[in-house]
C-alpha positions, 0 to 999 in steps of 0.5 A: 372236379377236374383231374388234369392239371391244365383243367385245374388251372382253368377252373382257378382262372374261371373262378377268379375272372367270374368274381371280378366280372360279377363285381363289375356288373354290379357296379354297372347295375348300381350306376344305372339304378341310381341314374334311373332313380335320380335322373341328373346330368351327373348320374346319367353321365356316370351310368353311361361311362360305366355302361361303356366300360362294361361294353368295352370289356364285354361284361354286357352286350354293346347293344344292350349298353347302347339301349340303356344309355339311350333310355337314360338320355331320353328320360333326362331330356324329358325331364329337362323339357 
């Protein structure tokens, strides 16, 4: 445990931010999982939106978000064809 006051504050901030980031990453994962299970235009759109939000907030890497969006779109196009 930190002894210095500023280090104690940083620890408190880190714990708070970690909880928030973990919750947001969970929302992203759930949206992607739902889109993969039942691939419809609505679920893919919701997942893409969640991925974009996560990438913008740097919860996941922007390239990882783009890759996942691409795979979902590809799967949706395959089902429509």
